[in-house]
N, C-alpha and C positions, 0 to 999 in steps of 0.2 A: 275155211272155218276158223283159222287162227285170227283173222282180221276182225271178225264180227263178235267173237266170244272170248271171254277170259278163260284161263286154264280151268278154273273151278266150274264154269258153265259148261265147258266141253266135257269134263268128267261127269257132271250131272246128267248130260244127255246120254253118255255111254252107259252109266249105271241104270238110268231109266229104261233104256232099250235093251238091257241085259247083254251088253258087250263086255267081255272080260278085259281087265286092264293089262293082262300079259300079252294081248294080241295087238300091240302098239302099231305095228307096221300096216295093218289092214283095218283099223277101226273105222276110218272114214268110209271105206268101201262097204264094210259090214253095216254101218248106219244107213247108207244110201240103199242098200239091198233090202233092209228091214222096212224102211220107210215106203218103199215101192212094192213090197211083196204081196199085199192083200188089198186090192182095189175095191173089193166088195164089202169090206168091213168099214163101216162109216166112222167108227171111233178111231181106227188106225188112219183113215184118210184125213180126218180132222186134225189129229195129232201131227201127221206129216205136213199138212198145210201150215200149221203153226210153226214148225221147224223151218220150213222154206220161207215163210213170211219173216221170220226172225233174221234169216241170212240175207234176204233181199232188202230188209229195212222197213217193211210194212208195220211192224210192231211199234214204231215210233209215232205213227200218225194218230194213235189213240182209237182207231176204228177196230172193231172186233174182227178177227180173222174169219169167223163164220159168216159175217155179213159181206166181207170182201169176196169170198169164194162161193157164196150162196149155199152154205151148208146149214142144215137145220140144227137148232140147238138141242 
C-alpha cells in the first residue's frame, strides 16, 4: 500500500472506512477485512473494486472501474 499511495491518501482510505488511527499495526488488515466483508452489498463491492483497481493501477487507464469489472452504475 505504501508504494501506490501517499501518506495522505492512505489516511483518507482509513478514515473513509472508519478505521481508527490508533490501530496502526493492523490497519491494512482491517481495511482488507472490511473490503471483503459484505459481497452482497453492491455499493461495498463497487467501492472495494475501486480500491483494488487503484492498487493494481487500473485507475491510470482512464476507464471507469464499473466498466472494467462489469458493475452497474
